[in-house]
C-alpha positions in Angstrom: 21.6 86.8 14.4 23.2 89.8 12.5 19.9 91.8 12.1 19.0 91.2 15.8 22.2 91.5 17.7 25.0 92.4 15.3 25.1 96.2 16.0 24.8 95.7 19.7 27.7 93.2 19.7 29.9 95.5 17.7 29.2 98.4 20.0 29.9 96.3 23.1 33.2 95.1 21.7 34.1 98.6 20.5 33.6 99.9 24.1 36.5 97.6 25.2 38.7 98.6 22.3 38.0 95.8 19.8 37.5 96.9 16.2 35.2 94.6 14.4 34.7 93.4 10.8 31.6 91.3 10.2 31.3 88.1 8.2 27.8 86.7 7.9 26.8 83.2 6.8 23.2 82.1 6.0 21.3 80.5 8.8 20.9 76.8 9.0 23.0 73.6 9.0 23.9 73.7 5.3 26.2 76.6 6.1 28.3 74.4 8.4 30.4 73.3 5.4 33.9 73.4 4.0 32.6 75.9 1.4 31.6 78.3 4.2 34.9 77.8 5.9 36.8 78.5 2.7 34.8 81.7 2.2 35.6 82.8 5.8 39.3 82.0 5.3 39.4 84.3 2.3 37.6 87.1 4.2 40.0 86.6 7.1 43.0 86.9 4.8 41.5 89.8 2.9 41.1 91.8 6.2 44.6 90.9 7.4 43.5 88.7 10.4 46.5 87.9 12.5 47.1 85.3 15.2 46.9 88.0 17.9 43.4 88.9 16.7 40.1 87.4 17.8 37.3 85.5 16.0 33.9 86.2 17.7 31.2 83.6 17.2 27.8 85.4 17.6 25.0 82.9 17.0 23.8 79.4 17.7 25.6 76.1 17.6 26.1 76.0 13.9 27.9 79.4 14.0 29.9 78.5 17.0 31.1 75.2 15.4 31.9 76.9 12.1 33.6 79.9 13.5 35.6 77.8 16.0 36.8 75.5 13.2 37.9 78.5 11.2 39.6 80.0 14.2 41.3 76.7 15.1 42.7 76.1 11.6 43.4 79.6 10.2 47.1 80.3 10.6 47.2 77.2 12.8 45.1 78.8 15.5 43.5 82.2 16.3 41.8 83.0 19.6 38.0 83.0 19.6 35.2 84.2 21.7 31.8 82.4 21.9 28.7 84.5 22.3 25.9 81.9 22.1 22.4 83.2 21.2 20.5 80.0 21.5 19.7 77.8 24.5 21.3 74.8 22.9 24.5 76.6 22.3 24.5 78.1 25.8 24.2 74.7 27.5 26.2 72.5 25.1 28.0 73.4 21.9 29.7 76.7 23.1 31.3 74.9 26.0 34.1 72.4 25.5 36.1 73.4 22.5 34.7 70.9 19.9 34.5 72.5 16.4 33.5 71.0 13.1 31.9 71.2 9.7 29.8 68.6 8.0 30.5 66.5 4.9 28.0 65.1 2.5 28.7 61.7 4.1 27.9 62.8 7.7 27.8 65.4 10.4 30.8 66.9 12.1 33.3 64.7 10.2 35.9 67.4 9.8 36.9 69.4 12.9 39.4 70.1 15.6 39.5 70.9 19.3 40.0 74.6 19.9 39.0 76.1 23.2 37.4 79.6 23.3 39.1 82.2 25.4 35.7 82.9 26.9 32.0 82.0 26.6 29.7 85.0 27.2 26.2 83.6 27.7 23.7 86.5 28.0 20.3 85.1 28.9 18.6 88.2 27.6 19.5 87.1 24.1 17.0 84.2 24.5 14.1 86.7 24.4 14.4 86.9 20.6 14.7 83.1 20.1 11.7 81.4 18.3 9.9 78.9 20.5 10.8 75.9 18.3 14.5 76.8 18.6 14.2 77.3 22.3 12.5 74.0 22.9 15.2 72.3 20.8 17.7 73.4 23.4 15.8 71.7 26.2 16.7 68.3 24.7 20.3 68.9 25.7 19.2 70.1 29.2 17.3 66.8 29.7 20.3 64.9 28.4 22.5 66.2 31.2 20.0 64.8 33.8 20.1 61.4 32.1 23.8 61.1 31.8 25.1 62.8 34.9 22.7 64.3 37.4 19.4 62.5 38.4 18.4 65.4 40.6 18.6 67.7 37.5 16.5 65.3 35.6 13.9 65.4 38.5 14.0 69.2 38.4 13.3 69.3 34.7 10.6 66.7 35.1 8.9 68.7 37.9 9.3 72.1 36.2 8.8 71.2 32.6 5.9 73.7 32.2 7.9 76.5 33.7 10.9 75.7 31.6 8.7 75.8 28.5 7.5 79.3 29.5 11.2 80.5 30.0 10.9 81.2 33.7 14.0 83.4 34.1 15.1 82.3 37.6 14.7 78.6 36.8 16.4 79.0 33.5 19.4 80.7 35.0 19.7 77.8 37.5 19.3 75.1 34.9 21.7 76.7 32.4 24.4 77.2 35.1 24.1 73.6 36.1 24.3 72.3 32.6 27.5 74.3 32.0 29.0 73.0 35.2 28.3 69.4 34.1 29.8 70.0 30.7 32.9 71.7 32.2 33.4 68.8 34.6 33.1 66.2 31.9 35.4 68.1 29.5 38.0 68.7 32.2 38.3 64.9 32.6 38.6 64.2 28.9 39.1 67.2 26.6 39.8 65.2 23.4 36.9 62.7 23.8 39.0 59.6 24.1 37.1 58.4 27.2 34.5 59.8 29.6 33.6 62.8 27.4 31.7 60.4 25.1 28.9 60.3 27.6 27.8 63.6 26.1 26.8 61.7 22.9 23.7 60.1 24.5 21.0 60.2 21.8 23.4 61.6 19.2 24.4 58.5 17.2 20.9 58.1 15.9 20.1 61.8 16.1 23.0 62.7 13.7 21.9 59.9 11.4 18.3 61.2 11.4 19.5 64.7 10.5 21.5 63.4 7.6 18.9 61.0 6.2 16.1 63.5 6.5 18.1 66.3 5.0 19.7 69.0 7.2 17.0 71.5 8.2 14.1 69.0 8.4 14.9 68.5 12.1 16.6 71.0 14.4 19.5 69.4 16.2 17.8 69.2 19.6 14.7 67.6 18.0 16.8 64.9 16.3 18.7 64.3 19.6 15.3 64.0 21.5 14.2 61.2 19.1 17.7 59.7 19.5 17.4 59.8 23.3 14.1 58.0 23.1 15.8 55.4 20.9 18.8 55.1 23.3 16.5 54.9 26.3 14.5 52.0 24.8 17.7 50.2 23.7 19.1 50.7 27.3 16.0 49.1 28.7 16.3 46.2 26.3 20.1 45.6 26.8 21.5 47.5 29.8 19.0 47.0 32.6 17.5 50.5 32.6 14.2 50.2 34.4 11.3 50.3 31.9 9.7 53.0 34.2 12.7 55.2 33.9 12.8 54.8 30.1 9.2 55.9 30.1 10.1 58.9 32.3 12.6 60.0 29.7 10.1 59.7 26.9 7.5 61.5 29.0 9.6 64.5 30.0 10.8 65.1 26.4 7.2 65.0 25.3 6.1 67.5 28.0 8.9 69.8 27.1 7.4 70.0 23.6 10.0 67.9 21.8 9.3 65.1 19.3 9.7 61.6 20.5 9.2 59.9 17.1 9.5 61.1 13.5 5.7 61.1 13.2 3.3 60.1 10.4 4.5 61.4 7.1 8.1 61.6 8.2 8.9 57.9 8.5 12.6 57.1 8.1 13.5 53.5 7.0 15.9 51.7 9.3 18.3 50.7 6.4 18.9 54.4 5.6 19.6 55.2 9.3 21.9 52.2 9.7 23.9 53.2 6.6 24.2 56.8 8.0 25.4 55.6 11.4 28.1 53.5 9.8 29.7 56.8 8.6 29.5 58.3 12.1 32.8 59.2 13.7 31.9 57.1 16.8 31.8 53.9 14.6 34.5 51.3 15.4 35.3 48.5 12.9 32.2 49.3 10.9 29.9 49.0 14.0 28.2 52.0 15.5 28.8 52.5 19.2 26.1 53.9 21.6 25.9 55.6 24.9 23.4 53.7 27.0 21.9 54.2 30.4 21.8 51.7 33.2 20.0 54.1 35.5 19.1 57.8 35.5 22.3 59.8 36.1 24.6 57.0 34.9 25.5 55.9 31.4 27.9 53.5 29.7 29.9 54.4 26.5 31.1 52.4 23.6 28.2 50.0 23.7 27.8 47.7 20.7 24.3 46.3 20.1 23.2 43.8 17.5 21.7 45.4 14.4 18.7 43.2 14.7 17.8 44.6 18.2 18.5 48.2 17.0 16.2 47.7 14.0 13.4 46.2 16.2 13.7 49.1 18.7 13.6 51.7 15.8 10.4 50.1 14.4 8.8 50.7 17.8 10.2 54.2 18.1 9.1 55.2 14.7 5.4 54.3 15.1 
């Protein structure tokens, strides 16, 4: 984001009296690491960053997670501002205060809760977003419809083509509604000890898929889309979700341009996914827990499902 928006961001902050020093990390999930955090700590100390100062996260979800983690842990907490530049970050990761870095063993295993002082989502920034990155963000949009708001799901279903074309009026409405939902859920459970876990629909398998395939093979939203297909089919098998509604979830993701299976040549063995899920932070007593839907707009958290059923469903999903 530095070449595209760095100068404009510094000018904008300078106009309100904020002097900036930039720290740039390479694009991509591998930068969301303790090594990157360590480098940023050193730069913060070198420039004399104080608790009264401000960390500004300009970029997508990876940048927001990393910068928020550094801000939340440097000197036991420095204020930070989120300026998301991707659709996924605008509707999801920039809102709610979850920050983290990855370990070799799994995604987001080291982190803290640290709320931004503000989230500045400028939809004009989406104009420079590559189409694949944009479509990746639509997975989280569809997720909000599944977990919370069936009318939003119906809107996405009806307007999938217009969303794909970035219709500005529609996009503003959808982004605003997603942020409202995220804020409502977080307000009930900031620390994810209860209801906030519904936001993880599709993420248990999605995170495992990212890890097993190698970070960068799948964008986060793409992996979540495949995870949502998996969760929908497990829901139909074990939680009474109507088969027709599970099919609607698969269909809308496909129409948005998202992958609904790894595809030929990208097959992922179930054993590897299972092992990765066992390292997930949502695992309890060495058993992964899932968010599953009983109907559109309503989900259940903490669901334990027999591995045999999960493996059978994955074999269907991966074809």
